[in-house]
ZABAVEX-894303 format. One record per residue (C-alpha): residue number from 1; z, y, x. Coordinates in steps of 0.001 Angstrom, whole numbers, plus 500000, padded with zeros to 6 digits. Layout:
ZABAVEX-894303
k; zz; yy; xx
NUM; Z; Y; X
...
***
This chain:
ZABAVEX-894303
k; zz; yy; xx
1; 402389; 187073; 608930
2; 399927; 188381; 611556
3; 401055; 185519; 613908
4; 400389; 183054; 611248
5; 397000; 184499; 610520
6; 395939; 184299; 614169
7; 397443; 180943; 615336
8; 398151; 179019; 612196
9; 395943; 176699; 610099
10; 393079; 177910; 608114
11; 395249; 177958; 604977
12; 397770; 180233; 606740
13; 394962; 182539; 607641
14; 393659; 182517; 603963
15; 397158; 183286; 602755
16; 397474; 186097; 605114
17; 394132; 187681; 604133
18; 394940; 187367; 600473
19; 398307; 189083; 601005
20; 396433; 191889; 602679
21; 394004; 192339; 599774
22; 394503; 194977; 597114
23; 394031; 192323; 594478
24; 397197; 190506; 593133
25; 397467; 187016; 594442
26; 397676; 185558; 590974
27; 394160; 187055; 590239
28; 392707; 185620; 593342
29; 393978; 182009; 593155
30; 393572; 182025; 589368
31; 389984; 183165; 589646
32; 389213; 180469; 592171
33; 390670; 177805; 589763
34; 388697; 179244; 586854
35; 385475; 179195; 588904
36; 385952; 175544; 589834
37; 386760; 174554; 586289
38; 383637; 176407; 584932
39; 381502; 174786; 587618
40; 382724; 171271; 586861
41; 382500; 171684; 583081
42; 379199; 173630; 583338
43; 377560; 170667; 585144
44; 378663; 168381; 582275
45; 377268; 170779; 579695
46; 373991; 171254; 581433
47; 373455; 167554; 582000
48; 374105; 166841; 578292
49; 377008; 164385; 579271
50; 379330; 166127; 576856
51; 378940; 168717; 574134
52; 379192; 172341; 575273
53; 382724; 173565; 575127
54; 384355; 170138; 575869
55; 386794; 170310; 578769
56; 388029; 167206; 580559
57; 391863; 167323; 581290
58; 391340; 165969; 584800
59; 388965; 168763; 585645
60; 391690; 171204; 584651
61; 394024; 169428; 587062
62; 391544; 169542; 589931
63; 390879; 173199; 589254
64; 394505; 173917; 589220
65; 395080; 172180; 592516
66; 392211; 173951; 594208
67; 393537; 177307; 593326
68; 397260; 176461; 593095
69; 397898; 174711; 596349
70; 396793; 177500; 598618
71; 398969; 179871; 596525
72; 401877; 177491; 596979
73; 401223; 177533; 600873
74; 401506; 181362; 600723
75; 404731; 181185; 598705
76; 406287; 178671; 600984
77; 405440; 180729; 603971
78; 407220; 183681; 602577
79; 410122; 181555; 601425
80; 410516; 180086; 604966
81; 410538; 183522; 606462
82; 413167; 184671; 604088
83; 415332; 181584; 604794
84; 415181; 182454; 608526
85; 416146; 186001; 607848
86; 419042; 184960; 605838
87; 420311; 182749; 608534
88; 419728; 185219; 611273
89; 423369; 186140; 611848
90; 423973; 182363; 612589
91; 421125; 182069; 615174
92; 422918; 181258; 618482
93; 420211; 183036; 620619
94; 420722; 186355; 618873
95; 418438; 188667; 617067
96; 415597; 188223; 619450
97; 415600; 184531; 619011
98; 415860; 184938; 615248
99; 412707; 187130; 615187
100; 410877; 184480; 617247
101; 411858; 181695; 614741
102; 410791; 183917; 611921
103; 407346; 184515; 613472
104; 406839; 180775; 614289
105; 408004; 179070; 611035
106; 405046; 180070; 608968
107; 402418; 178671; 611356
108; 401113; 175145; 610658
109; 399269; 173350; 613394
110; 395748; 174647; 613515
111; 393712; 171474; 613719
112; 396222; 168986; 612341
113; 395817; 170424; 608866
114; 392348; 168818; 608475
115; 393218; 165429; 609932
116; 394429; 163887; 606631
117; 391325; 164990; 604941
118; 389091; 163378; 607638
119; 391001; 160183; 607209
120; 391222; 159777; 603449
121; 387925; 161611; 602315
122; 385750; 158545; 603385
123; 388097; 156319; 601455
124; 387818; 158395; 598318
125; 384148; 158649; 598519
126; 383894; 154838; 599072
127; 386096; 154299; 595961
128; 383711; 156554; 593915
129; 380535; 154786; 595144
130; 381964; 151305; 594468
131; 383446; 152048; 590881
132; 381306; 153496; 588193
133; 384215; 153064; 585832
134; 386297; 155389; 588119
135; 383569; 157943; 588011
136; 383844; 157891; 584237
137; 387573; 158239; 584484
138; 387110; 161370; 586530
139; 384913; 162817; 583764
140; 381841; 163023; 586198
141; 378254; 162373; 585348
142; 376299; 159707; 587100
143; 373093; 161679; 586706
144; 371307; 163216; 589608
145; 371115; 165846; 590938
146; 374314; 166844; 589043
147; 376335; 164028; 590595
148; 375769; 165361; 594185
149; 376982; 168754; 593109
150; 380128; 167257; 591603
151; 380791; 165334; 594767
152; 381196; 168662; 596637
153; 384432; 169169; 594810
154; 386018; 166195; 596633
155; 385704; 167542; 600197
156; 386985; 170882; 598978
157; 389994; 169342; 597265
158; 390573; 166983; 600205
159; 390788; 169709; 602770
160; 393071; 171796; 600487
161; 395404; 168805; 599757
162; 395381; 168027; 603432
163; 396346; 171667; 604400
164; 399053; 171521; 601824
165; 400555; 168227; 603001
166; 400498; 169356; 606560
167; 402050; 172692; 605614
168; 405085; 171184; 603895
169; 405490; 168563; 606575
170; 405421; 171279; 609277
171; 407928; 173401; 607437
172; 410122; 170437; 606874
173; 410172; 169756; 610651
174; 410587; 173457; 611364
175; 413731; 173534; 609068
176; 415211; 170441; 610660
177; 414698; 171865; 614195
178; 416207; 175243; 613280
179; 419148; 174037; 611347
180; 419938; 171311; 613954
181; 419398; 173237; 617218
182; 419359; 177012; 616535
183; 422208; 177774; 614173
184; 425943; 178029; 614440
185; 427676; 176176; 611562
186; 430492; 177569; 609552
187; 431875; 175249; 606841
188; 433463; 178176; 605066
189; 430239; 179966; 604620
190; 427168; 177848; 604018
191; 425434; 180518; 601820
192; 423097; 181738; 604495
193; 421793; 178079; 604765
194; 421085; 177627; 601018
195; 417763; 179258; 601371
196; 416573; 176332; 603458
197; 417483; 173813; 600759
198; 415872; 175997; 598111
199; 412670; 175837; 600213
200; 412721; 172219; 600689
201; 413536; 171538; 597061
202; 410521; 173709; 596012
203; 408232; 171823; 598261
204; 409378; 168530; 596962
205; 409154; 169590; 593303
206; 405745; 171152; 593650
207; 404320; 167872; 595062
208; 405734; 165988; 592139
209; 404271; 168605; 589813
210; 400801; 168041; 591322
211; 401137; 164252; 590957
212; 402201; 164647; 587295
213; 399353; 167002; 586577
214; 396809; 164477; 587712
215; 398631; 161668; 585892
216; 398474; 163662; 582674
217; 394796; 164523; 583176
218; 393768; 160859; 583805
219; 396419; 158177; 584028
220; 393932; 155578; 585321
221; 393515; 157439; 588583
222; 396669; 155657; 589790
223; 395719; 152340; 588312
224; 394148; 150567; 591345
225; 395405; 149892; 594823
226; 393941; 153074; 596357
227; 395418; 155259; 593651
228; 398754; 153541; 593813
229; 398851; 153943; 597569
230; 398140; 157693; 597217
231; 400855; 157939; 594635
232; 403351; 156150; 596825
233; 402521; 158229; 599831
234; 402832; 161497; 598018
235; 406238; 160522; 596396
236; 407389; 159485; 599876
237; 406335; 162851; 601273
238; 408052; 164664; 598460
239; 411301; 162737; 599054
240; 411095; 163200; 602919
241; 410488; 166983; 602828
242; 413543; 167486; 600637
243; 416133; 165241; 602212
244; 415288; 164636; 605897
245; 414911; 168272; 607072
246; 418554; 168898; 606221
247; 419975; 165584; 607449
248; 420746; 167033; 610817
249; 422553; 170016; 609321
250; 424432; 167589; 607111
251; 425756; 165824; 610175
252; 426736; 169008; 611788
253; 428676; 170027; 608650
254; 430383; 166592; 608645
255; 431365; 167098; 612236
256; 432696; 170539; 611620
257; 434684; 169543; 608570
258; 436171; 166661; 610491
259; 437262; 169127; 613270
260; 438807; 171297; 610558
261; 440611; 168380; 608955
262; 441979; 167252; 612354
263; 443231; 170741; 613273
264; 444879; 171052; 609834
265; 446469; 167558; 610190
266; 447901; 168570; 613637
267; 449308; 171843; 612199
268; 450955; 169721; 609417
269; 452360; 167372; 611990
270; 453756; 170264; 614013
271; 455360; 171735; 610920
272; 456929; 168383; 610060
273; 458254; 168050; 613611
274; 459816; 171525; 613242
275; 461308; 170575; 610010
276; 463001; 167495; 611353
277; 464203; 169298; 614353
278; 465820; 172024; 612084
279; 467406; 169353; 610007
280; 468794; 167596; 613031
281; 470258; 170867; 614465
282; 471626; 171851; 611033
283; 469585; 175129; 611075
284; 469099; 175506; 607311
285; 467882; 179072; 607648
286; 464405; 177720; 608843
287; 463971; 175282; 605903
288; 462546; 177751; 603422
289; 459921; 179245; 605788
290; 458930; 175735; 606986
291; 458589; 174430; 603397
292; 456278; 177395; 602531
293; 454263; 176841; 605725
294; 453823; 173146; 604721
295; 452743; 174162; 601213
296; 450182; 176495; 602637
297; 448832; 173774; 604901
298; 448557; 171446; 601923
299; 446457; 174060; 600138
300; 444354; 174370; 603231
301; 443823; 170670; 603396
302; 442764; 170448; 599804
303; 440376; 173445; 600378
304; 438859; 171652; 603417
305; 438457; 168454; 601417
306; 436355; 170354; 598837
307; 433958; 171900; 601352
308; 430416; 170349; 600718
309; 428717; 168750; 603659
310; 425115; 169077; 602155
311; 423638; 172549; 602188
312; 422588; 172676; 598640
313; 424129; 173274; 595233
314; 424741; 170471; 592814
315; 422275; 171844; 590389
316; 419544; 171826; 593071
317; 420116; 168224; 593898
318; 420083; 167216; 590224
319; 416870; 168858; 589355
320; 415121; 167664; 592514
321; 416188; 164017; 591943
322; 414994; 164483; 588291
323; 411675; 165732; 589438
324; 411236; 162867; 591855
325; 412104; 160281; 589050
326; 409833; 161815; 586420
327; 406491; 160640; 587679
328; 407880; 157142; 588492
329; 409118; 156940; 584955
330; 405893; 158293; 583510
331; 403869; 155779; 585689
332; 405930; 152842; 584520
333; 405780; 153914; 580944
334; 401991; 154163; 581134
335; 401787; 150651; 582632
336; 403975; 149210; 579904
337; 402008; 151005; 577234
338; 398659; 149777; 578674
339; 399899; 146191; 578634
340; 401038; 146462; 575114
341; 397751; 147921; 573923
342; 395925; 145086; 575729
343; 397842; 142648; 573644
***
């Protein structure tokens, strides 16, 4: 992780420093979330906006994201490194190249990690300034000077979400590049590759979990055009980081499977030709060995046909698709319920 600390994004550097600390990671990131939550609620209590002890659900979501997303970045970095290590025997460049890939995969672009925040933060602040009802949905007070303190949470959250989005996108690109260009493919042993699909599945599911957490805290956050655009963009990112990084590997597995099927078919054709030749020559002593050989080839062909061409298990695919569909179903249900209540 030293390379990630020195040349990666600020979030990679933070993850590395927390790893080097003597305090457990859960305590560090959990404490950060707790401090943010107490700050947001403390402002509400001091301003008299709500009774002391009242906690807004969306504030819990904000605090969980501020502490949880950097923790997920650290977890994904370690998962990516483990995935490269598990696939090291398949790296065509040898052990030296495998070590280079391991050192590079945990590094997100240093400056790119702040670009999404610089783009979307002004949009979010403009949305807050133009919509008092949205401020109320967020559970924030409109009283000065407390409102200015509350607004500080948005740049913090924006830069953390930005670093998280760039991290999972950069890891997805790295997985695609490694599995497409750096690895040898063996259709009979895809187990070293499953760690990559586990990584992309976790990145996708964690993104959906974040969206769901916000939706539960305040469903109206996604009610207008800006919120809907953000929801759509995040769901698209969740889908992309799961499926597209492994598409190149899928195509290579399909090609390797086709080669194996072609080879098996030619072997079967050769066995059939030998059988016909033996029949024509009346050489019945070869019939039994040839029949057994053809039976073995049929078993081999069935085995090849059952070889998966996507590097993930059926269970992984099912729960990721379910995770992607859950916020969509929840959002639609909220819209329908809102329309019914309006009537």
